[in-house]
ChimeraX commands (.cxc) that place a marker at each C-alpha (Angstrom):
marker #1 position 0.00,0.00,0.00 radius 0.5
marker #1 position 1.67,3.32,-1.07 radius 0.5
marker #1 position 1.81,6.32,1.23 radius 0.5
marker #1 position -1.31,8.47,1.27 radius 0.5
marker #1 position -0.60,12.20,1.45 radius 0.5
marker #1 position -3.57,13.87,3.10 radius 0.5
marker #1 position -2.01,17.34,3.03 radius 0.5
marker #1 position 0.18,17.31,-0.06 radius 0.5
marker #1 position 1.45,20.85,0.49 radius 0.5
marker #1 position 3.31,19.69,3.61 radius 0.5
marker #1 position 5.58,17.47,1.51 radius 0.5
marker #1 position 7.05,19.87,-1.03 radius 0.5
marker #1 position 10.41,20.04,0.75 radius 0.5
marker #1 position 12.49,17.53,2.63 radius 0.5
marker #1 position 12.28,17.76,6.42 radius 0.5
marker #1 position 15.25,18.95,8.45 radius 0.5
marker #1 position 14.56,16.13,10.92 radius 0.5
marker #1 position 12.43,13.02,11.20 radius 0.5
marker #1 position 11.29,11.98,14.65 radius 0.5
marker #1 position 10.14,8.43,15.36 radius 0.5
marker #1 position 8.05,6.78,18.02 radius 0.5
marker #1 position 9.46,3.40,19.08 radius 0.5
marker #1 position 6.91,0.78,20.15 radius 0.5
marker #1 position 4.70,-0.45,17.29 radius 0.5
marker #1 position 6.39,2.06,14.99 radius 0.5
marker #1 position 9.89,0.64,14.58 radius 0.5
marker #1 position 8.82,-2.91,15.43 radius 0.5
marker #1 position 5.69,-4.94,16.25 radius 0.5
marker #1 position 5.15,-4.65,20.00 radius 0.5
marker #1 position 2.24,-7.03,20.64 radius 0.5
marker #1 position 3.79,-10.40,19.62 radius 0.5
marker #1 position 6.90,-9.80,21.74 radius 0.5
marker #1 position 4.82,-8.54,24.67 radius 0.5
marker #1 position 2.57,-11.62,24.66 radius 0.5
marker #1 position 5.54,-14.00,24.62 radius 0.5
marker #1 position 7.29,-12.04,27.37 radius 0.5
marker #1 position 4.22,-12.02,29.60 radius 0.5
marker #1 position 3.68,-15.73,29.10 radius 0.5
marker #1 position 7.26,-16.45,30.13 radius 0.5
marker #1 position 6.69,-14.47,33.34 radius 0.5
marker #1 position 3.43,-16.28,34.10 radius 0.5
marker #1 position 5.00,-19.71,33.57 radius 0.5
marker #1 position 8.01,-18.90,35.76 radius 0.5
marker #1 position 5.83,-17.40,38.49 radius 0.5
marker #1 position 3.65,-20.53,38.48 radius 0.5
marker #1 position 6.71,-22.64,39.22 radius 0.5
marker #1 position 8.39,-20.35,41.76 radius 0.5
marker #1 position 5.25,-19.40,43.72 radius 0.5
marker #1 position 3.45,-22.74,43.37 radius 0.5
marker #1 position 0.29,-21.03,42.11 radius 0.5
marker #1 position -1.83,-21.40,39.02 radius 0.5
marker #1 position -0.65,-19.47,35.97 radius 0.5
marker #1 position -4.17,-18.14,35.39 radius 0.5
marker #1 position -4.32,-16.69,38.91 radius 0.5
marker #1 position -1.04,-14.84,38.48 radius 0.5
marker #1 position -2.26,-13.50,35.14 radius 0.5
marker #1 position -5.52,-12.30,36.72 radius 0.5
marker #1 position -3.69,-10.51,39.56 radius 0.5
marker #1 position -1.20,-9.05,37.08 radius 0.5
marker #1 position -4.04,-7.36,35.18 radius 0.5
marker #1 position -5.39,-5.97,38.46 radius 0.5
marker #1 position -1.94,-4.72,39.44 radius 0.5
marker #1 position -1.39,-3.05,36.08 radius 0.5
marker #1 position -4.68,-1.15,36.35 radius 0.5
marker #1 position -3.92,-0.14,39.92 radius 0.5
marker #1 position -0.47,1.20,39.05 radius 0.5
marker #1 position -1.73,3.10,36.00 radius 0.5
marker #1 position -4.64,4.63,37.90 radius 0.5
marker #1 position -2.34,5.75,40.70 radius 0.5
marker #1 position 0.51,7.15,38.59 radius 0.5
marker #1 position -1.38,8.26,35.45 radius 0.5
marker #1 position 0.57,9.66,32.47 radius 0.5
marker #1 position 4.13,9.24,33.75 radius 0.5
marker #1 position 6.91,6.94,32.57 radius 0.5
marker #1 position 6.68,4.77,35.70 radius 0.5
marker #1 position 3.04,3.99,34.91 radius 0.5
marker #1 position 4.43,1.57,32.29 radius 0.5
marker #1 position 6.86,-0.16,34.70 radius 0.5
marker #1 position 6.81,-3.95,34.50 radius 0.5
marker #1 position 8.77,-3.93,37.74 radius 0.5
marker #1 position 5.93,-2.14,39.54 radius 0.5
marker #1 position 3.29,-4.35,37.91 radius 0.5
marker #1 position 5.07,-7.52,39.04 radius 0.5
marker #1 position 5.80,-6.19,42.53 radius 0.5
marker #1 position 2.13,-5.35,43.07 radius 0.5
marker #1 position 0.97,-8.65,41.53 radius 0.5
marker #1 position 2.97,-10.60,44.09 radius 0.5
marker #1 position 1.54,-8.46,46.88 radius 0.5
marker #1 position -2.03,-8.95,45.62 radius 0.5
marker #1 position -1.41,-12.69,45.79 radius 0.5
marker #1 position -0.90,-12.34,49.55 radius 0.5
marker #1 position 2.89,-12.23,49.70 radius 0.5
marker #1 position 5.07,-9.49,51.14 radius 0.5
marker #1 position 7.27,-7.44,48.78 radius 0.5
marker #1 position 9.60,-10.06,47.30 radius 0.5
marker #1 position 12.50,-8.03,45.92 radius 0.5
marker #1 position 14.63,-10.78,44.36 radius 0.5
marker #1 position 11.64,-12.50,42.82 radius 0.5
marker #1 position 10.26,-9.23,41.45 radius 0.5
marker #1 position 13.60,-8.38,39.84 radius 0.5
marker #1 position 13.95,-11.93,38.49 radius 0.5
marker #1 position 10.53,-11.90,36.84 radius 0.5
marker #1 position 11.04,-8.41,35.41 radius 0.5
marker #1 position 14.33,-9.48,33.85 radius 0.5
marker #1 position 12.60,-12.58,32.48 radius 0.5
marker #1 position 10.02,-10.33,30.83 radius 0.5
marker #1 position 12.54,-8.02,29.14 radius 0.5
marker #1 position 14.95,-10.79,28.16 radius 0.5
marker #1 position 12.15,-12.68,26.40 radius 0.5
marker #1 position 10.76,-9.47,24.93 radius 0.5
marker #1 position 14.03,-8.40,23.33 radius 0.5
marker #1 position 14.71,-11.87,21.98 radius 0.5
marker #1 position 11.25,-11.94,20.39 radius 0.5
marker #1 position 10.87,-8.54,18.72 radius 0.5
marker #1 position 11.96,-7.71,15.18 radius 0.5
marker #1 position 12.33,-4.46,13.29 radius 0.5
marker #1 position 9.86,-3.66,10.55 radius 0.5
marker #1 position 11.32,-3.96,7.02 radius 0.5
marker #1 position 13.28,-1.03,5.53 radius 0.5
marker #1 position 13.89,0.78,8.85 radius 0.5
marker #1 position 17.65,0.52,8.59 radius 0.5
marker #1 position 17.64,1.50,4.90 radius 0.5
marker #1 position 15.55,4.58,5.70 radius 0.5
marker #1 position 17.87,5.64,8.51 radius 0.5
marker #1 position 20.91,5.16,6.24 radius 0.5
marker #1 position 19.25,7.37,3.62 radius 0.5
marker #1 position 18.49,10.09,6.16 radius 0.5
marker #1 position 22.07,9.99,7.35 radius 0.5
marker #1 position 23.35,10.37,3.78 radius 0.5
marker #1 position 20.98,13.30,3.19 radius 0.5
marker #1 position 22.11,14.89,6.48 radius 0.5
marker #1 position 18.53,14.85,7.79 radius 0.5
marker #1 position 18.58,14.73,11.57 radius 0.5
marker #1 position 16.83,11.94,13.42 radius 0.5
marker #1 position 15.38,11.55,16.90 radius 0.5
marker #1 position 13.08,9.38,18.96 radius 0.5
marker #1 position 10.20,10.41,21.20 radius 0.5
marker #1 position 8.99,7.50,23.30 radius 0.5
marker #1 position 7.09,6.80,26.50 radius 0.5
marker #1 position 8.36,4.50,29.28 radius 0.5
marker #1 position 11.62,4.80,31.20 radius 0.5
marker #1 position 14.92,5.62,29.59 radius 0.5
marker #1 position 16.87,2.50,30.53 radius 0.5
marker #1 position 14.41,0.12,28.88 radius 0.5
marker #1 position 13.99,2.22,25.73 radius 0.5
marker #1 position 17.75,2.70,25.40 radius 0.5
marker #1 position 18.18,-1.08,25.68 radius 0.5
marker #1 position 15.68,-1.64,22.87 radius 0.5
marker #1 position 17.45,0.76,20.52 radius 0.5
marker #1 position 20.84,-0.78,21.27 radius 0.5
marker #1 position 19.45,-4.31,20.90 radius 0.5
marker #1 position 18.23,-3.38,17.41 radius 0.5
marker #1 position 21.67,-1.96,16.60 radius 0.5
marker #1 position 20.21,1.47,15.78 radius 0.5
marker #1 position 21.96,3.65,18.36 radius 0.5
marker #1 position 24.33,5.16,15.80 radius 0.5
marker #1 position 21.46,6.37,13.62 radius 0.5
marker #1 position 19.70,8.67,16.09 radius 0.5
marker #1 position 20.95,12.11,17.05 radius 0.5
marker #1 position 18.69,12.39,20.09 radius 0.5
marker #1 position 16.32,10.27,22.17 radius 0.5
marker #1 position 13.64,11.73,24.44 radius 0.5
marker #1 position 11.68,9.51,26.82 radius 0.5
marker #1 position 8.70,10.46,28.94 radius 0.5
marker #1 position 10.89,9.74,31.97 radius 0.5
marker #1 position 13.17,12.57,30.84 radius 0.5
marker #1 position 10.44,15.02,29.81 radius 0.5
marker #1 position 8.18,14.22,32.75 radius 0.5
marker #1 position 4.99,13.42,30.79 radius 0.5
marker #1 position 3.70,10.77,28.38 radius 0.5
marker #1 position 2.53,11.77,24.91 radius 0.5
marker #1 position 0.38,13.55,23.75 radius 0.5
marker #1 position 1.54,16.08,26.36 radius 0.5
marker #1 position 3.74,18.69,24.69 radius 0.5
marker #1 position 6.70,18.11,27.01 radius 0.5
marker #1 position 8.53,15.48,24.92 radius 0.5
marker #1 position 7.79,17.21,21.60 radius 0.5
marker #1 position 9.07,20.56,22.85 radius 0.5
marker #1 position 12.16,18.99,24.41 radius 0.5
marker #1 position 13.14,17.21,21.21 radius 0.5
marker #1 position 12.89,20.42,19.14 radius 0.5
marker #1 position 15.10,22.19,21.67 radius 0.5
marker #1 position 17.68,19.42,21.36 radius 0.5
marker #1 position 17.48,19.46,17.55 radius 0.5
marker #1 position 17.47,23.30,17.50 radius 0.5
marker #1 position 14.71,23.22,14.89 radius 0.5
marker #1 position 11.20,24.57,14.46 radius 0.5
marker #1 position 8.38,22.00,14.69 radius 0.5
marker #1 position 7.24,22.71,11.13 radius 0.5
marker #1 position 10.66,21.57,9.87 radius 0.5
marker #1 position 10.17,18.13,11.44 radius 0.5
marker #1 position 8.24,15.02,10.48 radius 0.5
marker #1 position 6.76,12.97,13.32 radius 0.5
marker #1 position 6.22,9.28,12.56 radius 0.5
marker #1 position 4.16,7.16,14.95 radius 0.5
marker #1 position 1.51,4.45,15.18 radius 0.5
marker #1 position -0.65,5.88,17.96 radius 0.5
marker #1 position -3.25,8.39,16.78 radius 0.5
marker #1 position -3.89,9.82,20.24 radius 0.5
marker #1 position -0.29,9.95,21.46 radius 0.5
marker #1 position 1.87,10.48,18.37 radius 0.5
marker #1 position -0.39,12.17,15.84 radius 0.5
marker #1 position -2.47,14.32,18.18 radius 0.5
marker #1 position 0.66,15.26,20.11 radius 0.5
marker #1 position 2.56,16.08,16.93 radius 0.5
marker #1 position -0.33,18.04,15.43 radius 0.5
marker #1 position -0.75,20.10,18.59 radius 0.5
marker #1 position 2.92,21.07,18.51 radius 0.5
marker #1 position 3.07,21.95,14.79 radius 0.5
marker #1 position 4.92,18.89,13.47 radius 0.5
marker #1 position 4.20,17.33,10.09 radius 0.5
marker #1 position 2.66,14.02,11.14 radius 0.5
marker #1 position 2.78,10.62,9.43 radius 0.5
marker #1 position 0.68,7.79,10.80 radius 0.5
marker #1 position 2.14,4.27,10.62 radius 0.5
marker #1 position -0.71,1.74,10.58 radius 0.5
marker #1 position -0.42,-2.04,10.45 radius 0.5
marker #1 position -3.05,-3.37,8.05 radius 0.5
marker #1 position -2.91,-3.34,4.25 radius 0.5
marker #1 position -6.18,-1.42,4.12 radius 0.5
marker #1 position -5.96,2.39,3.93 radius 0.5
marker #1 position -6.80,4.03,7.24 radius 0.5
marker #1 position -9.70,6.48,7.52 radius 0.5
marker #1 position -9.66,9.32,10.03 radius 0.5
marker #1 position -12.22,11.36,11.88 radius 0.5
marker #1 position -11.21,13.81,14.61 radius 0.5
marker #1 position -7.42,13.41,14.65 radius 0.5
marker #1 position -6.06,13.66,11.11 radius 0.5
marker #1 position -2.39,13.13,10.20 radius 0.5
marker #1 position -0.72,14.85,7.26 radius 0.5
marker #1 position 0.04,11.44,5.71 radius 0.5
marker #1 position -0.50,7.75,6.41 radius 0.5
marker #1 position 1.43,4.62,5.40 radius 0.5
marker #1 position 1.93,1.01,6.41 radius 0.5
marker #1 position 5.39,0.22,5.01 radius 0.5
marker #1 position 8.60,2.19,5.49 radius 0.5
marker #1 position 9.55,1.50,1.90 radius 0.5
marker #1 position 6.92,4.06,0.91 radius 0.5
marker #1 position 8.67,6.70,3.05 radius 0.5
marker #1 position 11.92,5.94,1.23 radius 0.5
marker #1 position 10.16,6.42,-2.12 radius 0.5
marker #1 position 8.58,9.67,-0.97 radius 0.5
marker #1 position 11.93,11.08,0.11 radius 0.5
marker #1 position 13.47,10.06,-3.20 radius 0.5
marker #1 position 10.70,11.88,-5.09 radius 0.5
marker #1 position 11.11,15.05,-3.05 radius 0.5
marker #1 position 14.92,14.87,-3.42 radius 0.5
marker #1 position 14.62,14.53,-7.19 radius 0.5
marker #1 position 12.10,17.38,-7.44 radius 0.5
marker #1 position 9.36,15.16,-8.83 radius 0.5
marker #1 position 5.72,16.17,-8.54 radius 0.5
marker #1 position 4.09,14.79,-5.42 radius 0.5
marker #1 position 0.55,13.46,-5.80 radius 0.5
marker #1 position -2.05,12.23,-3.35 radius 0.5
marker link #1:1,2 radius 0.2
marker link #1:2,3 radius 0.2
marker link #1:3,4 radius 0.2
marker link #1:4,5 radius 0.2
marker link #1:5,6 radius 0.2
marker link #1:6,7 radius 0.2
marker link #1:7,8 radius 0.2
marker link #1:8,9 radius 0.2
marker link #1:9,10 radius 0.2
marker link #1:10,11 radius 0.2
marker link #1:11,12 radius 0.2
marker link #1:12,13 radius 0.2
marker link #1:13,14 radius 0.2
marker link #1:14,15 radius 0.2
marker link #1:15,16 radius 0.2
marker link #1:16,17 radius 0.2
marker link #1:17,18 radius 0.2
marker link #1:18,19 radius 0.2
marker link #1:19,20 radius 0.2
marker link #1:20,21 radius 0.2
marker link #1:21,22 radius 0.2
marker link #1:22,23 radius 0.2
marker link #1:23,24 radius 0.2
marker link #1:24,25 radius 0.2
marker link #1:25,26 radius 0.2
marker link #1:26,27 radius 0.2
marker link #1:27,28 radius 0.2
marker link #1:28,29 radius 0.2
marker link #1:29,30 radius 0.2
marker link #1:30,31 radius 0.2
marker link #1:31,32 radius 0.2
marker link #1:32,33 radius 0.2
marker link #1:33,34 radius 0.2
marker link #1:34,35 radius 0.2
marker link #1:35,36 radius 0.2
marker link #1:36,37 radius 0.2
marker link #1:37,38 radius 0.2
marker link #1:38,39 radius 0.2
marker link #1:39,40 radius 0.2
marker link #1:40,41 radius 0.2
marker link #1:41,42 radius 0.2
marker link #1:42,43 radius 0.2
marker link #1:43,44 radius 0.2
marker link #1:44,45 radius 0.2
marker link #1:45,46 radius 0.2
marker link #1:46,47 radius 0.2
marker link #1:47,48 radius 0.2
marker link #1:48,49 radius 0.2
marker link #1:49,50 radius 0.2
marker link #1:50,51 radius 0.2
marker link #1:51,52 radius 0.2
marker link #1:52,53 radius 0.2
marker link #1:53,54 radius 0.2
marker link #1:54,55 radius 0.2
marker link #1:55,56 radius 0.2
marker link #1:56,57 radius 0.2
marker link #1:57,58 radius 0.2
marker link #1:58,59 radius 0.2
marker link #1:59,60 radius 0.2
marker link #1:60,61 radius 0.2
marker link #1:61,62 radius 0.2
marker link #1:62,63 radius 0.2
marker link #1:63,64 radius 0.2
marker link #1:64,65 radius 0.2
marker link #1:65,66 radius 0.2
marker link #1:66,67 radius 0.2
marker link #1:67,68 radius 0.2
marker link #1:68,69 radius 0.2
marker link #1:69,70 radius 0.2
marker link #1:70,71 radius 0.2
marker link #1:71,72 radius 0.2
marker link #1:72,73 radius 0.2
marker link #1:73,74 radius 0.2
marker link #1:74,75 radius 0.2
marker link #1:75,76 radius 0.2
marker link #1:76,77 radius 0.2
marker link #1:77,78 radius 0.2
marker link #1:78,79 radius 0.2
marker link #1:79,80 radius 0.2
marker link #1:80,81 radius 0.2
marker link #1:81,82 radius 0.2
marker link #1:82,83 radius 0.2
marker link #1:83,84 radius 0.2
marker link #1:84,85 radius 0.2
marker link #1:85,86 radius 0.2
marker link #1:86,87 radius 0.2
marker link #1:87,88 radius 0.2
marker link #1:88,89 radius 0.2
marker link #1:89,90 radius 0.2
marker link #1:90,91 radius 0.2
marker link #1:91,92 radius 0.2
marker link #1:92,93 radius 0.2
marker link #1:93,94 radius 0.2
marker link #1:94,95 radius 0.2
marker link #1:95,96 radius 0.2
marker link #1:96,97 radius 0.2
marker link #1:97,98 radius 0.2
marker link #1:98,99 radius 0.2
marker link #1:99,100 radius 0.2
marker link #1:100,101 radius 0.2
marker link #1:101,102 radius 0.2
marker link #1:102,103 radius 0.2
marker link #1:103,104 radius 0.2
marker link #1:104,105 radius 0.2
marker link #1:105,106 radius 0.2
marker link #1:106,107 radius 0.2
marker link #1:107,108 radius 0.2
marker link #1:108,109 radius 0.2
marker link #1:109,110 radius 0.2
marker link #1:110,111 radius 0.2
marker link #1:111,112 radius 0.2
marker link #1:112,113 radius 0.2
marker link #1:113,114 radius 0.2
marker link #1:114,115 radius 0.2
marker link #1:115,116 radius 0.2
marker link #1:116,117 radius 0.2
marker link #1:117,118 radius 0.2
marker link #1:118,119 radius 0.2
marker link #1:119,120 radius 0.2
marker link #1:120,121 radius 0.2
marker link #1:121,122 radius 0.2
marker link #1:122,123 radius 0.2
marker link #1:123,124 radius 0.2
marker link #1:124,125 radius 0.2
marker link #1:125,126 radius 0.2
marker link #1:126,127 radius 0.2
marker link #1:127,128 radius 0.2
marker link #1:128,129 radius 0.2
marker link #1:129,130 radius 0.2
marker link #1:130,131 radius 0.2
marker link #1:131,132 radius 0.2
marker link #1:132,133 radius 0.2
marker link #1:133,134 radius 0.2
marker link #1:134,135 radius 0.2
marker link #1:135,136 radius 0.2
marker link #1:136,137 radius 0.2
marker link #1:137,138 radius 0.2
marker link #1:138,139 radius 0.2
marker link #1:139,140 radius 0.2
marker link #1:140,141 radius 0.2
marker link #1:141,142 radius 0.2
marker link #1:142,143 radius 0.2
marker link #1:143,144 radius 0.2
marker link #1:144,145 radius 0.2
marker link #1:145,146 radius 0.2
marker link #1:146,147 radius 0.2
marker link #1:147,148 radius 0.2
marker link #1:148,149 radius 0.2
marker link #1:149,150 radius 0.2
marker link #1:150,151 radius 0.2
marker link #1:151,152 radius 0.2
marker link #1:152,153 radius 0.2
marker link #1:153,154 radius 0.2
marker link #1:154,155 radius 0.2
marker link #1:155,156 radius 0.2
marker link #1:156,157 radius 0.2
marker link #1:157,158 radius 0.2
marker link #1:158,159 radius 0.2
marker link #1:159,160 radius 0.2
marker link #1:160,161 radius 0.2
marker link #1:161,162 radius 0.2
marker link #1:162,163 radius 0.2
marker link #1:163,164 radius 0.2
marker link #1:164,165 radius 0.2
marker link #1:165,166 radius 0.2
marker link #1:166,167 radius 0.2
marker link #1:167,168 radius 0.2
marker link #1:168,169 radius 0.2
marker link #1:169,170 radius 0.2
marker link #1:170,171 radius 0.2
marker link #1:171,172 radius 0.2
marker link #1:172,173 radius 0.2
marker link #1:173,174 radius 0.2
marker link #1:174,175 radius 0.2
marker link #1:175,176 radius 0.2
marker link #1:176,177 radius 0.2
marker link #1:177,178 radius 0.2
marker link #1:178,179 radius 0.2
marker link #1:179,180 radius 0.2
marker link #1:180,181 radius 0.2
marker link #1:181,182 radius 0.2
marker link #1:182,183 radius 0.2
marker link #1:183,184 radius 0.2
marker link #1:184,185 radius 0.2
marker link #1:185,186 radius 0.2
marker link #1:186,187 radius 0.2
marker link #1:187,188 radius 0.2
marker link #1:188,189 radius 0.2
marker link #1:189,190 radius 0.2
marker link #1:190,191 radius 0.2
marker link #1:191,192 radius 0.2
marker link #1:192,193 radius 0.2
marker link #1:193,194 radius 0.2
marker link #1:194,195 radius 0.2
marker link #1:195,196 radius 0.2
marker link #1:196,197 radius 0.2
marker link #1:197,198 radius 0.2
marker link #1:198,199 radius 0.2
marker link #1:199,200 radius 0.2
marker link #1:200,201 radius 0.2
marker link #1:201,202 radius 0.2
marker link #1:202,203 radius 0.2
marker link #1:203,204 radius 0.2
marker link #1:204,205 radius 0.2
marker link #1:205,206 radius 0.2
marker link #1:206,207 radius 0.2
marker link #1:207,208 radius 0.2
marker link #1:208,209 radius 0.2
marker link #1:209,210 radius 0.2
marker link #1:210,211 radius 0.2
marker link #1:211,212 radius 0.2
marker link #1:212,213 radius 0.2
marker link #1:213,214 radius 0.2
marker link #1:214,215 radius 0.2
marker link #1:215,216 radius 0.2
marker link #1:216,217 radius 0.2
marker link #1:217,218 radius 0.2
marker link #1:218,219 radius 0.2
marker link #1:219,220 radius 0.2
marker link #1:220,221 radius 0.2
marker link #1:221,222 radius 0.2
marker link #1:222,223 radius 0.2
marker link #1:223,224 radius 0.2
marker link #1:224,225 radius 0.2
marker link #1:225,226 radius 0.2
marker link #1:226,227 radius 0.2
marker link #1:227,228 radius 0.2
marker link #1:228,229 radius 0.2
marker link #1:229,230 radius 0.2
marker link #1:230,231 radius 0.2
marker link #1:231,232 radius 0.2
marker link #1:232,233 radius 0.2
marker link #1:233,234 radius 0.2
marker link #1:234,235 radius 0.2
marker link #1:235,236 radius 0.2
marker link #1:236,237 radius 0.2
marker link #1:237,238 radius 0.2
marker link #1:238,239 radius 0.2
marker link #1:239,240 radius 0.2
marker link #1:240,241 radius 0.2
marker link #1:241,242 radius 0.2
marker link #1:242,243 radius 0.2
marker link #1:243,244 radius 0.2
marker link #1:244,245 radius 0.2
marker link #1:245,246 radius 0.2
marker link #1:246,247 radius 0.2
marker link #1:247,248 radius 0.2
marker link #1:248,249 radius 0.2
marker link #1:249,250 radius 0.2
marker link #1:250,251 radius 0.2
marker link #1:251,252 radius 0.2
marker link #1:252,253 radius 0.2
marker link #1:253,254 radius 0.2
view
C-alpha cells in the first residue's frame, strides 16, 4: 500500500529532521509482549506454586492499579511495579529478588522476540546520507527504551532520544515534543513525526506543529475522523520512495 498524502502541500520540501516513536512504529510490539508475559506467568507458576491463570488475573489488576495511581508518567508503564504489586495482591510481602527476576525474564524474552519492521535501517541510512537529523520520542523509562534501541543496533542512527521519563509526561503532552525540538534546535514545522498511535503520536505532533505521518499495520488504507495526520502509510519503503521523489524534485501526488 503506497503512502497516502492527506495534506500534499506539507511534503514539497524535505524535512530537516524526522522523529520516530518506538513501540509499534519501529517494530511490532504485541507479539513480543505476549511472549514475554507468558514467560513471566509460567516462571511465576513454578516459583510461587500457584496457578498461571491466577497470576495472570492478579497481574491485570496490578497493572490497572499502578496506572490509575501514577497516570501519564513513565513509571506507569513499569513492568517492575506491575510484578511487585501482583505478588503483593497474591498475599505475599514485597519479594524483591523475585520481582527483579521476573522483570528481567520479561525483558529478556521481549528483546529476543521482537523484530524491526522492514526497511527501517535502509531509511535511517538514507536520512544519514541526506544529512537529515533523526530523533526518537517514546514513552516509558529511559533504561528500557535505550536497551531496545541498542538491541536493534540502531543507536548510531539517532541524534537524540527523548523519553517520557526525561520530559516528565507521556505523549500527547507537549513536554517530549518541545524537548526534542530544543535538542534538535529546529522549528516543529521543519520536522516530520512518525508514529503508530493516533492519540499519542499524531495528536501530540499536530498540537505542537509537526508534520505528522501515521504508521498503521493493516494493508487497508486508514480512515480518520477527529485526529487527522498529514500522511499515512503502512510500510517504510513508501517513506523511502517519498523522500526520493522530493529529493529529485518530482511532482508529489495524493
